[in-house]
MIDOSE-1310 file (N, C-alpha, C; in nm, 2 decimals, decimal comma, always signed):
residues 270
mseq	+0,06/-0,16/+0,01/-0,02/+0,00/-0,04/+0,08/+0,15/-0,03; +0,02/+0,20/-0,06/+0,15/+0,29/-0,11/+0,12/+0,44/+0,02; +0,22/+0,50/+0,05/+0,19/+0,56/+0,13/+0,11/+0,73/+0,13; +0,05/+0,78/+0,20/-0,05/+0,88/+0,20/+0,03/+1,02/+0,22
qpav	-0,07/+1,04/+0,07/+0,03/+1,17/+0,11/-0,02/+1,32/+0,17; +0,10/+1,36/+0,21/+0,09/+1,47/+0,35/-0,03/+1,59/+0,22; -0,10/+1,67/+0,34/-0,20/+1,70/+0,33/-0,07/+1,88/+0,28; +0,07/+1,90/+0,36/+0,11/+2,00/+0,35/+0,20/+1,96/+0,42
haad	+0,34/+2,01/+0,26/+0,43/+1,91/+0,31/+0,55/+2,04/+0,23; +0,64/+2,02/+0,33/+0,76/+2,19/+0,30/+0,88/+2,12/+0,35; +0,97/+2,16/+0,24/+1,08/+2,06/+0,25/+1,22/+2,24/+0,24; +1,27/+2,26/+0,38/+1,43/+2,33/+0,33/+1,34/+2,49/+0,28
lekv	+1,28/+2,53/+0,42/+1,17/+2,63/+0,28/+1,24/+2,77/+0,39; +1,23/+2,86/+0,31/+1,28/+2,99/+0,37/+1,19/+3,12/+0,29; +1,17/+3,26/+0,41/+1,17/+3,28/+0,31/+1,21/+3,48/+0,33; +1,24/+3,54/+0,36/+1,32/+3,63/+0,30/+1,24/+3,81/+0,22
fnig	+1,25/+3,87/+0,34/+1,14/+4,04/+0,27/+1,27/+4,13/+0,24; +1,20/+4,17/+0,15/+1,31/+4,36/+0,14/+1,42/+4,24/+0,10; +1,48/+4,21/-0,02/+1,60/+4,15/-0,01/+1,72/+4,22/-0,05; +1,84/+4,21/-0,04/+1,90/+4,30/-0,09/+1,88/+4,48/-0,02
rptq	+1,78/+4,49/+0,07/+1,77/+4,59/+0,12/+1,85/+4,69/+0,25; +1,84/+4,77/+0,31/+1,86/+4,80/+0,44/+1,79/+4,75/+0,53; +1,65/+4,75/+0,51/+1,54/+4,64/+0,60/+1,55/+4,52/+0,55; +1,62/+4,43/+0,47/+1,61/+4,25/+0,43/+1,58/+4,24/+0,65
veal	+1,45/+4,09/+0,56/+1,40/+4,08/+0,68/+1,41/+3,87/+0,67; +1,52/+3,83/+0,78/+1,47/+3,69/+0,70/+1,40/+3,66/+0,82; +1,26/+3,59/+0,76/+1,14/+3,55/+0,87/+1,14/+3,38/+0,88; +1,16/+3,28/+0,79/+1,20/+3,15/+0,80/+1,28/+3,07/+0,74
vgvt	+1,40/+3,00/+0,81/+1,47/+2,95/+0,69/+1,47/+2,83/+0,81; +1,47/+2,70/+0,66/+1,52/+2,60/+0,68/+1,37/+2,48/+0,73; +1,28/+2,55/+0,73/+1,16/+2,48/+0,71/+1,12/+2,38/+0,70; +1,14/+2,24/+0,75/+1,08/+2,14/+0,74/+0,97/+2,04/+0,82
ldvq	+0,85/+2,01/+0,72/+0,78/+1,99/+0,82/+0,61/+1,94/+0,73; +0,60/+1,76/+0,76/+0,47/+1,72/+0,67/+0,30/+1,73/+0,80; +0,23/+1,82/+0,72/+0,12/+1,75/+0,80/+0,01/+1,63/+0,71; -0,03/+1,60/+0,80/-0,12/+1,43/+0,74/-0,24/+1,47/+0,74
pgef	-0,30/+1,43/+0,64/-0,47/+1,44/+0,61/-0,51/+1,38/+0,73; -0,61/+1,48/+0,79/-0,71/+1,47/+0,91/-0,61/+1,49/+1,00; -0,56/+1,58/+1,04/-0,40/+1,60/+1,16/-0,44/+1,74/+1,19; -0,42/+1,77/+1,32/-0,41/+1,91/+1,34/-0,36/+1,96/+1,48
vsli	-0,29/+2,02/+1,38/-0,08/+2,08/+1,43/-0,13/+2,21/+1,45; -0,06/+2,28/+1,57/-0,09/+2,38/+1,57/+0,06/+2,40/+1,56; +0,15/+2,59/+1,59/+0,24/+2,70/+1,53/+0,23/+2,74/+1,64; +0,31/+2,76/+1,75/+0,33/+2,81/+1,87/+0,50/+2,87/+1,82
gpsg	+0,50/+2,97/+1,85/+0,61/+3,04/+1,96/+0,65/+3,23/+1,96; +0,71/+3,28/+2,00/+0,74/+3,44/+2,03/+0,67/+3,46/+1,89; +0,65/+3,63/+1,96/+0,59/+3,75/+1,84/+0,73/+3,73/+1,74; +0,70/+3,76/+1,60/+0,83/+3,71/+1,54/+0,92/+3,64/+1,52
cgks	+0,87/+3,54/+1,53/+0,88/+3,35/+1,45/+0,86/+3,40/+1,38; +0,76/+3,40/+1,31/+0,81/+3,32/+1,14/+0,56/+3,28/+1,15; +0,54/+3,19/+1,25/+0,43/+3,15/+1,25/+0,25/+3,13/+1,16; +0,29/+3,28/+1,12/+0,20/+3,37/+1,13/+0,23/+3,40/+0,90
tllr	+0,42/+3,38/+0,86/+0,41/+3,40/+0,75/+0,44/+3,26/+0,70; +0,45/+3,11/+0,76/+0,42/+3,06/+0,76/+0,29/+2,98/+0,63; +0,19/+3,00/+0,76/+0,02/+3,00/+0,70/+0,09/+3,03/+0,58; +0,07/+3,23/+0,57/+0,04/+3,25/+0,44/+0,15/+3,19/+0,30
liad	+0,23/+3,13/+0,36/+0,26/+3,07/+0,21/+0,25/+2,95/+0,17; +0,19/+2,84/+0,32/+0,04/+2,78/+0,29/-0,07/+2,79/+0,18; -0,07/+2,89/+0,17/-0,20/+2,99/+0,19/-0,20/+3,05/+0,06; -0,06/+3,06/+0,00/-0,04/+3,10/-0,13/-0,05/+3,23/-0,14
llep	-0,08/+3,33/-0,02/-0,02/+3,45/+0,01/+0,07/+3,55/-0,04; +0,20/+3,44/+0,02/+0,36/+3,49/+0,01/+0,33/+3,39/-0,03; +0,50/+3,42/-0,17/+0,58/+3,33/-0,21/+0,72/+3,30/-0,12; +0,75/+3,19/-0,13/+0,88/+3,16/-0,07/+1,05/+3,19/-0,12
tage	+1,13/+3,25/-0,10/+1,28/+3,26/-0,15/+1,30/+3,17/-0,20; +1,32/+3,05/-0,11/+1,32/+2,87/-0,15/+1,26/+2,77/-0,07; +1,25/+2,68/-0,11/+1,30/+2,56/-0,08/+1,14/+2,48/-0,15; +1,10/+2,39/-0,14/+0,97/+2,27/-0,14/+0,87/+2,36/-0,09
lavn	+0,75/+2,35/-0,10/+0,63/+2,39/-0,06/+0,48/+2,31/-0,17; +0,36/+2,16/-0,11/+0,29/+2,13/-0,16/+0,22/+2,13/-0,06; +0,13/+2,11/-0,14/-0,06/+2,08/-0,10/-0,13/+2,04/-0,13; -0,15/+1,96/-0,05/-0,28/+1,84/-0,12/-0,18/+1,80/-0,29
gksa	-0,10/+1,74/-0,29/+0,04/+1,70/-0,38/+0,05/+1,79/-0,49; -0,02/+1,96/-0,48/-0,02/+2,08/-0,58/+0,04/+2,17/-0,55; +0,12/+2,28/-0,61/+0,19/+2,34/-0,62/+0,07/+2,45/-0,48; +0,16/+2,54/-0,43/+0,02/+2,65/-0,35/-0,04/+2,75/-0,46
rqar	-0,01/+2,77/-0,54/-0,07/+2,90/-0,58/-0,19/+2,75/-0,71; -0,18/+2,65/-0,74/-0,25/+2,57/-0,80/-0,35/+2,50/-0,68; -0,31/+2,52/-0,53/-0,41/+2,49/-0,42/-0,52/+2,59/-0,40; -0,45/+2,68/-0,42/-0,49/+2,85/-0,39/-0,62/+2,82/-0,47
ldqd	-0,61/+2,81/-0,61/-0,73/+2,83/-0,77/-0,80/+2,71/-0,73; -0,75/+2,63/-0,67/-0,89/+2,49/-0,70/-0,97/+2,56/-0,56; -0,91/+2,61/-0,48/-1,02/+2,68/-0,35/-0,96/+2,49/-0,27; -0,85/+2,48/-0,21/-0,84/+2,35/-0,13/-0,77/+2,42/+0,04
ygma	-0,84/+2,51/+0,02/-0,83/+2,55/+0,20/-0,94/+2,61/+0,24; -0,98/+2,68/+0,31/-1,04/+2,75/+0,40/-0,94/+2,82/+0,46; -0,97/+2,96/+0,54/-0,87/+3,07/+0,65/-1,01/+3,09/+0,70; -0,90/+3,14/+0,83/-1,01/+3,20/+0,95/-0,92/+3,29/+0,96
fqqs	-0,90/+3,38/+1,04/-0,81/+3,49/+1,14/-0,93/+3,52/+1,27; -0,77/+3,59/+1,35/-0,88/+3,67/+1,47/-0,93/+3,74/+1,46; -0,96/+3,80/+1,37/-1,11/+3,89/+1,34/-1,15/+3,82/+1,22; -1,33/+3,78/+1,25/-1,39/+3,71/+1,16/-1,43/+3,76/+1,03
glfd	-1,42/+3,86/+1,00/-1,42/+3,92/+0,82/-1,53/+3,98/+0,77; -1,62/+3,89/+0,84/-1,79/+3,91/+0,78/-1,82/+4,02/+0,73; -1,89/+4,05/+0,59/-1,98/+4,15/+0,63/-2,06/+4,18/+0,64; -2,12/+4,31/+0,70/-2,19/+4,36/+0,80/-2,31/+4,34/+0,73
wrsv	-2,26/+4,43/+0,56/-2,45/+4,45/+0,50/-2,49/+4,26/+0,46; -2,40/+4,15/+0,43/-2,46/+4,08/+0,39/-2,55/+4,02/+0,48; -2,65/+3,91/+0,51/-2,68/+3,80/+0,65/-2,58/+3,75/+0,69; -2,62/+3,69/+0,76/-2,50/+3,54/+0,77/-2,54/+3,42/+0,72
akni	-2,63/+3,40/+0,65/-2,61/+3,27/+0,53/-2,56/+3,32/+0,43; -2,57/+3,45/+0,42/-2,48/+3,52/+0,27/-2,41/+3,53/+0,33; -2,29/+3,57/+0,39/-2,22/+3,55/+0,44/-2,17/+3,43/+0,45; -2,19/+3,32/+0,43/-2,16/+3,21/+0,43/-2,18/+3,10/+0,27
elpl	-2,26/+3,20/+0,24/-2,26/+3,17/+0,05/-2,14/+3,18/+0,02; -2,11/+3,28/+0,09/-2,00/+3,37/-0,01/-1,91/+3,30/-0,15; -1,84/+3,20/-0,05/-1,71/+3,12/-0,09/-1,78/+2,98/-0,25; -1,93/+2,98/-0,20/-1,97/+2,90/-0,35/-2,03/+2,94/-0,41
elkg	-2,08/+3,14/-0,45/-2,13/+3,20/-0,55/-1,95/+3,19/-0,61; -1,89/+3,27/-0,55/-1,77/+3,26/-0,61/-1,72/+3,16/-0,68; -1,74/+2,98/-0,63/-1,76/+2,87/-0,71/-1,83/+2,84/-0,87; -1,88/+2,95/-0,85/-2,03/+2,93/-0,95/-2,15/+2,83/-0,85
wdka	-2,16/+2,81/-0,78/-2,30/+2,75/-0,77/-2,40/+2,83/-0,75; -2,53/+2,70/-0,79/-2,61/+2,77/-0,82/-2,69/+2,83/-0,69; -2,89/+2,87/-0,68/-2,90/+2,97/-0,52/-2,93/+2,85/-0,48; -3,08/+2,77/-0,49/-3,05/+2,64/-0,41/-2,99/+2,58/-0,39
krra	-2,89/+2,52/-0,46/-2,72/+2,44/-0,34/-2,68/+2,52/-0,27; -2,64/+2,71/-0,32/-2,64/+2,75/-0,17/-2,66/+2,74/-0,06; -2,81/+2,82/-0,07/-2,92/+2,83/+0,08/-2,92/+2,65/+0,10; -2,92/+2,58/+0,10/-2,87/+2,39/+0,13/-2,78/+2,38/+0,22
rske	-2,66/+2,45/+0,09/-2,49/+2,40/+0,21/-2,52/+2,48/+0,31; -2,57/+2,65/+0,26/-2,57/+2,72/+0,42/-2,61/+2,71/+0,53; -2,75/+2,70/+0,51/-2,83/+2,58/+0,60/-2,74/+2,43/+0,68; -2,70/+2,34/+0,60/-2,64/+2,28/+0,62/-2,55/+2,33/+0,74
mlel	-2,43/+2,44/+0,72/-2,33/+2,46/+0,85/-2,39/+2,55/+0,90; -2,50/+2,63/+0,92/-2,53/+2,67/+1,03/-2,55/+2,55/+1,12; -2,65/+2,45/+1,11/-2,68/+2,37/+1,21/-2,55/+2,27/+1,23; -2,42/+2,28/+1,15/-2,33/+2,26/+1,24/-2,24/+2,33/+1,36
vrlg	-2,26/+2,41/+1,30/-2,19/+2,58/+1,39/-2,32/+2,58/+1,51; -2,45/+2,49/+1,51/-2,52/+2,54/+1,57/-2,53/+2,68/+1,63; -2,61/+2,75/+1,51/-2,64/+2,81/+1,47/-2,74/+2,87/+1,41; -2,85/+2,73/+1,39/-2,89/+2,68/+1,27/-3,04/+2,81/+1,28
drgs	-3,02/+2,88/+1,33/-3,11/+2,97/+1,36/-3,12/+3,13/+1,33; -3,01/+3,14/+1,28/-2,96/+3,24/+1,34/-2,96/+3,30/+1,16; -2,96/+3,29/+1,08/-2,93/+3,30/+0,91/-2,93/+3,43/+0,85; -3,04/+3,46/+0,87/-3,13/+3,58/+0,88/-3,07/+3,71/+0,93
smpw	-3,06/+3,69/+1,03/-2,92/+3,78/+1,12/-2,81/+3,82/+1,01; -2,80/+3,96/+1,06/-2,66/+4,05/+1,03/-2,62/+3,99/+1,17; -2,45/+4,02/+1,12/-2,31/+3,97/+1,16/-2,29/+4,06/+1,24; -2,31/+4,23/+1,28/-2,32/+4,30/+1,43/-2,50/+4,19/+1,54
qlsg	-2,58/+4,18/+1,48/-2,63/+4,07/+1,60/-2,61/+3,98/+1,69; -2,47/+3,94/+1,59/-2,36/+3,84/+1,70/-2,26/+3,83/+1,79; -2,28/+3,78/+1,88/-2,15/+3,81/+1,96/-2,03/+3,80/+1,93; -1,91/+3,84/+1,96/-1,75/+3,75/+1,94/-1,77/+3,66/+1,86
gqqq	-1,80/+3,51/+1,95/-1,78/+3,37/+1,93/-1,86/+3,33/+1,84; -2,01/+3,45/+1,82/-2,13/+3,34/+1,74/-2,07/+3,36/+1,62; -1,95/+3,55/+1,61/-1,96/+3,59/+1,46/-1,85/+3,46/+1,38; -1,74/+3,39/+1,52/-1,58/+3,32/+1,48/-1,68/+3,19/+1,40
riai	-1,77/+3,16/+1,52/-1,87/+3,01/+1,46/-1,89/+3,03/+1,29; -1,94/+3,20/+1,28/-2,02/+3,21/+1,15/-1,87/+3,16/+1,02; -1,74/+3,25/+1,12/-1,66/+3,25/+1,03/-1,58/+3,12/+0,99; -1,63/+2,99/+1,06/-1,55/+2,89/+1,02/-1,61/+2,76/+0,99
aral	-1,77/+2,86/+1,00/-1,87/+2,76/+0,87/-1,84/+2,89/+0,73; -1,83/+2,89/+0,69/-1,77/+2,99/+0,60/-1,64/+2,95/+0,55; -1,55/+2,96/+0,59/-1,42/+2,87/+0,55/-1,45/+2,73/+0,55; -1,53/+2,64/+0,60/-1,52/+2,51/+0,55/-1,67/+2,48/+0,47
aahp	-1,67/+2,56/+0,38/-1,85/+2,59/+0,36/-1,81/+2,50/+0,17; -1,74/+2,50/+0,20/-1,72/+2,47/+0,02/-1,61/+2,33/+0,01; -1,63/+2,29/+0,11/-1,57/+2,16/+0,15/-1,45/+2,14/+0,12; -1,36/+2,23/+0,24/-1,20/+2,25/+0,14/-1,19/+2,11/+0,19
plll	-1,02/+2,02/+0,21/-1,00/+1,99/+0,31/-0,88/+1,96/+0,39; -0,85/+2,09/+0,43/-0,76/+2,25/+0,46/-0,78/+2,35/+0,58; -0,78/+2,35/+0,64/-0,81/+2,50/+0,76/-0,70/+2,55/+0,75; -0,69/+2,68/+0,74/-0,55/+2,72/+0,78/-0,63/+2,82/+0,85
mdep	-0,61/+2,84/+1,01/-0,66/+2,91/+1,06/-0,48/+3,01/+1,15; -0,58/+3,15/+1,18/-0,44/+3,24/+1,27/-0,51/+3,32/+1,31; -0,49/+3,24/+1,48/-0,60/+3,30/+1,63/-0,69/+3,34/+1,58; -0,74/+3,28/+1,57/-0,91/+3,30/+1,57/-0,96/+3,33/+1,67
fgal	-0,94/+3,27/+1,80/-0,95/+3,31/+1,88/-0,86/+3,38/+2,03; -0,80/+3,44/+1,93/-0,73/+3,57/+2,03/-0,79/+3,63/+2,11; -0,89/+3,70/+2,05/-0,97/+3,83/+2,09/-1,12/+3,79/+2,19; -1,10/+3,67/+2,19/-1,24/+3,60/+2,22/-1,19/+3,65/+2,46
demt	-1,26/+3,62/+2,55/-1,26/+3,62/+2,62/-1,24/+3,47/+2,72; -1,22/+3,45/+2,84/-1,15/+3,30/+2,80/-1,25/+3,15/+2,81; -1,38/+3,17/+2,87/-1,49/+3,13/+2,88/-1,56/+3,07/+2,70; -1,60/+3,15/+2,68/-1,62/+3,18/+2,55/-1,45/+3,11/+2,44
rehm	-1,37/+3,16/+2,49/-1,22/+3,06/+2,38/-1,27/+2,93/+2,38; -1,22/+2,90/+2,55/-1,23/+2,76/+2,55/-1,36/+2,64/+2,49; -1,51/+2,73/+2,48/-1,60/+2,67/+2,44/-1,57/+2,68/+2,24; -1,55/+2,76/+2,21/-1,50/+2,78/+2,05/-1,41/+2,66/+2,00
qsel	-1,28/+2,59/+2,14/-1,16/+2,52/+2,10/-1,23/+2,37/+2,12; -1,36/+2,33/+2,23/-1,44/+2,23/+2,12/-1,49/+2,23/+2,07; -1,58/+2,33/+2,02/-1,66/+2,42/+1,89/-1,57/+2,27/+1,77; -1,44/+2,37/+1,80/-1,34/+2,34/+1,64/-1,29/+2,21/+1,58
lric	-1,24/+2,12/+1,73/-1,24/+1,99/+1,72/-1,41/+1,91/+1,72; -1,51/+1,94/+1,73/-1,61/+1,84/+1,71/-1,67/+1,92/+1,57; -1,65/+1,99/+1,51/-1,67/+2,04/+1,37/-1,55/+1,97/+1,24; -1,40/+1,97/+1,35/-1,32/+1,86/+1,25/-1,29/+1,75/+1,27
seth	-1,41/+1,73/+1,38/-1,37/+1,58/+1,34/-1,49/+1,55/+1,30; -1,65/+1,54/+1,24/-1,71/+1,51/+1,21/-1,69/+1,60/+1,07; -1,62/+1,66/+1,00/-1,58/+1,70/+0,86/-1,44/+1,65/+0,81; -1,39/+1,55/+0,92/-1,20/+1,49/+0,89/-1,17/+1,64/+0,83
ttvv	-1,15/+1,74/+0,86/-1,08/+1,80/+0,82/-0,94/+1,84/+0,85; -0,82/+1,88/+0,73/-0,71/+1,90/+0,86/-0,68/+1,98/+0,86; -0,63/+2,02/+0,99/-0,59/+2,22/+1,01/-0,42/+2,24/+1,09; -0,40/+2,36/+0,96/-0,28/+2,41/+1,04/-0,29/+2,55/+1,12
fvth	-0,33/+2,56/+1,28/-0,33/+2,70/+1,31/-0,22/+2,71/+1,40; -0,23/+2,87/+1,40/-0,16/+2,99/+1,47/-0,16/+3,01/+1,64; -0,13/+3,01/+1,74/-0,18/+3,06/+1,84/-0,06/+3,07/+1,94; -0,06/+3,18/+2,00/+0,03/+3,20/+2,15/-0,02/+3,11/+2,23
sipe	-0,14/+3,08/+2,23/-0,19/+2,97/+2,35/-0,14/+2,88/+2,44; -0,01/+2,84/+2,49/+0,01/+2,68/+2,48/-0,06/+2,62/+2,49; -0,16/+2,61/+2,60/-0,29/+2,55/+2,71/-0,40/+2,54/+2,55; -0,39/+2,63/+2,44/-0,46/+2,60/+2,35/-0,44/+2,53/+2,24
avyl	-0,28/+2,59/+2,22/-0,23/+2,46/+2,10/-0,25/+2,31/+2,16; -0,21/+2,29/+2,30/-0,22/+2,14/+2,37/-0,33/+2,10/+2,36; -0,45/+2,13/+2,40/-0,59/+2,09/+2,36/-0,60/+2,07/+2,27; -0,60/+2,12/+2,15/-0,63/+2,11/+2,02/-0,60/+2,02/+1,91
sdrv	-0,42/+2,01/+1,95/-0,33/+1,99/+1,87/-0,34/+1,82/+1,84; -0,29/+1,74/+1,77/-0,20/+1,63/+1,72/-0,09/+1,61/+1,74; -0,03/+1,69/+1,72/+0,11/+1,75/+1,71/+0,17/+1,89/+1,74; +0,24/+1,99/+1,82/+0,28/+2,12/+1,84/+0,39/+2,14/+1,79
vvms	+0,42/+2,25/+1,69/+0,52/+2,28/+1,63/+0,60/+2,40/+1,73; +0,71/+2,35/+1,74/+0,78/+2,46/+1,83/+0,88/+2,55/+1,74; +0,89/+2,70/+1,76/+0,94/+2,74/+1,64/+0,97/+2,88/+1,74; +1,13/+2,91/+1,66/+1,24/+3,01/+1,76/+1,16/+3,12/+1,72
pgpg	+1,24/+3,25/+1,76/+1,23/+3,34/+1,77/+1,30/+3,40/+1,63; +1,30/+3,53/+1,56/+1,32/+3,54/+1,42/+1,50/+3,50/+1,36; +1,52/+3,47/+1,24/+1,45/+3,42/+1,16/+1,40/+3,26/+1,20; +1,29/+3,27/+1,19/+1,26/+3,11/+1,24/+1,19/+2,97/+1,18
ritq	+1,27/+2,88/+1,31/+1,31/+2,78/+1,28/+1,22/+2,67/+1,31; +1,18/+2,58/+1,29/+1,15/+2,43/+1,34/+1,21/+2,45/+1,48; +1,21/+2,41/+1,62/+1,34/+2,36/+1,68/+1,21/+2,26/+1,77; +1,13/+2,23/+1,75/+1,11/+2,09/+1,86/+0,98/+2,08/+1,80
iidv	+0,91/+1,95/+1,71/+0,77/+1,92/+1,73/+0,70/+1,81/+1,85; +0,62/+1,83/+1,90/+0,59/+1,74/+2,01/+0,41/+1,71/+1,99; +0,44/+1,54/+2,07/+0,31/+1,47/+1,95/+0,19/+1,43/+2,13; +0,09/+1,48/+2,10/+0,04/+1,57/+2,25/-0,05/+1,44/+2,26
rlgd	-0,08/+1,36/+2,18/-0,16/+1,19/+2,23/-0,22/+1,24/+2,36; -0,30/+1,31/+2,34/-0,47/+1,37/+2,48/-0,56/+1,21/+2,42; -0,61/+1,15/+2,31/-0,71/+1,13/+2,26/-0,77/+1,21/+2,20; -0,86/+1,11/+2,14/-0,97/+1,21/+2,07/-1,08/+1,24/+2,14
qrdd	-1,11/+1,22/+2,19/-1,25/+1,26/+2,29/-1,14/+1,38/+2,36; -1,23/+1,49/+2,36/-1,10/+1,55/+2,41/-1,25/+1,65/+2,52; -1,25/+1,66/+2,67/-1,38/+1,78/+2,68/-1,29/+1,83/+2,80; -1,39/+1,88/+2,90/-1,35/+1,97/+3,06/-1,27/+1,90/+3,13
dtre	-1,29/+1,73/+3,14/-1,22/+1,65/+3,18/-1,11/+1,62/+3,19; -1,03/+1,69/+3,08/-0,93/+1,71/+2,95/-0,78/+1,78/+2,98; -0,90/+1,93/+3,04/-0,83/+2,05/+3,11/-0,72/+2,02/+3,28; -0,79/+1,86/+3,27/-0,78/+1,87/+3,39/-0,67/+1,74/+3,42
atef	-0,68/+1,72/+3,39/-0,60/+1,54/+3,33/-0,42/+1,62/+3,35; -0,34/+1,54/+3,45/-0,29/+1,51/+3,44/-0,14/+1,53/+3,30; -0,16/+1,51/+3,26/-0,18/+1,41/+3,14/-0,14/+1,56/+2,98; -0,27/+1,65/+3,06/-0,27/+1,81/+3,00/-0,13/+1,87/+3,01
yqki	-0,14/+1,87/+3,17/-0,01/+1,96/+3,26/+0,07/+1,91/+3,20; +0,12/+1,78/+3,21/+0,24/+1,73/+3,17/+0,29/+1,79/+3,00; +0,22/+1,83/+2,91/+0,22/+1,86/+2,81/+0,27/+2,05/+2,80; +0,15/+2,00/+2,86/+0,21/+2,20/+2,86/+0,29/+2,20/+2,94
tevr	+0,39/+2,20/+3,04/+0,55/+2,19/+3,06/+0,64/+2,17/+2,98; +0,58/+2,06/+2,89/+0,64/+2,06/+2,80/+0,68/+2,16/+2,68; +0,58/+2,14/+2,64/+0,58/+2,26/+2,54/+0,68/+2,40/+2,63; +0,67/+2,45/+2,68/+0,69/+2,57/+2,79/+0,86/+2,54/+2,76
ealr	+0,91/+2,45/+2,81/+1,04/+2,43/+2,84/+1,06/+2,39/+2,70; +1,05/+2,39/+2,52/+1,03/+2,35/+2,46/+1,07/+2,51/+2,40; +0,92/+2,61/+2,43/+1,00/+2,74/+2,41/+1,11/+2,80/+2,44; +1,14/+2,80/+2,60/+1,24/+2,82/+2,68/+1,34/+2,84/+2,59
gsel	+1,40/+2,69/+2,48/+1,48/+2,59/+2,47/+1,50/+2,67/+2,34; +1,39/+2,73/+2,28/+1,43/+2,81/+2,19/+1,44/+2,92/+2,17; +1,47/+3,04/+2,25/+1,48/+3,15/+2,31/+1,60/+3,18/+2,34; +1,63/+3,07/+2,41/+1,82/+3,01/+2,45/+1,87/+3,05/+2,32
gaaa	+1,85/+2,90/+2,21/+1,94/+2,86/+2,19/+1,95/+3,01/+2,03; +1,80/+3,08/+2,01/+1,82/+3,21/+1,94/+1,96/+3,27/+2,06; +1,91/+3,28/+2,14/+2,01/+3,39/+2,23/+2,13/+3,36/+2,14; +2,16/+3,25/+2,16/+2,30/+3,21/+2,14/+2,36/+3,25/+2,05
rgie	+2,30/+3,20/+1,89/+2,29/+3,22/+1,80/+2,34/+3,37/+1,75; +2,23/+3,50/+1,83/+2,33/+3,58/+1,79/+2,43/+3,62/+1,89; +2,54/+3,60/+1,95/+2,58/+3,61/+2,03/+2,75/+3,49/+1,92; +2,70/+3,42/+1,86/+2,78/+3,39/+1,83/+2,79/+3,48/+1,68
dr	+2,70/+3,48/+1,61/+2,66/+3,60/+1,49/+2,77/+3,76/+1,49; +2,78/+3,80/+1,60/+2,86/+3,89/+1,64/+3,03/+3,87/+1,63
C-alpha cells in the first residue's frame, strides 16, 4: 500500500523580505514539516518567529524565497486556485451588509454554485456550528464567539480538505475561547478536516493538537515537534488531566529552549 500523501509538505522552506535592502529580514529558515490528512497541527512561538508567515506561504498569500512547498500534492498556487483550503483569522472578517447565511454562501457564489445549492449548504453549515436559527441575522447582531463560528462555517462551506487558522480565538474571553476550542474539535471531527493553527497560547495548542510545532525567535526555525496524544475525545476533564499539564510543561520548556538557542546564535553571529 502506498504511503498517504501529506496535506502539507514543506522542505527547507525559507522566506526573506526586502532582499538586498537595508530593511532585509529573514523570516523563516530551513523549515521542514509534513502535515498528514486529518491531523490538527498548531504552530507556536514568540512574536516575530514566522508562524503567520508560514501559514501565508501555505495559503499562497506569500511566495517562498527558497525550498519546496506542496499542498494536497499541488503547488500552493494551484491549491489556492482550486480552493483546496479555507482560512479563518483573529477577526471574523464577516461582511456587515450581508446576512449570516449570505456570508456563508460567499465562497460558494465565487465557485459558481446555483442559488438552491448555496442555500442548502448554508443551512447545513449553520446547523454544524449550532446557529441554525441565525441565518437571517446580520453579523453585528451576533456575539464575538458566534461571529467566529460563522467565519469557520464560511471557511468550510465549500468542503475544503484543509483549514488554515491564524489566532482565530485570540480576541475572545477565556470562557468563550474554551467553548470555541471544543466546538472546533467537534466540527473538524465531523468534517475530517486537516487544520494548521497559529496560536500564542500553550494550553490552547495542547488542548487542540495532535502535534505542536515549536518555533524559535526570528529567523524562524522549527526547534521541536511535540506529540500530544491526549486522545480523540477531549472535554473539560481533559483540561484537568495530569497528562494535559505535563504536555503544557513540555511545550513551555521547548519554547524556553528555542529562545535560549536563538540568543546563543545571536551571540555567535556577532
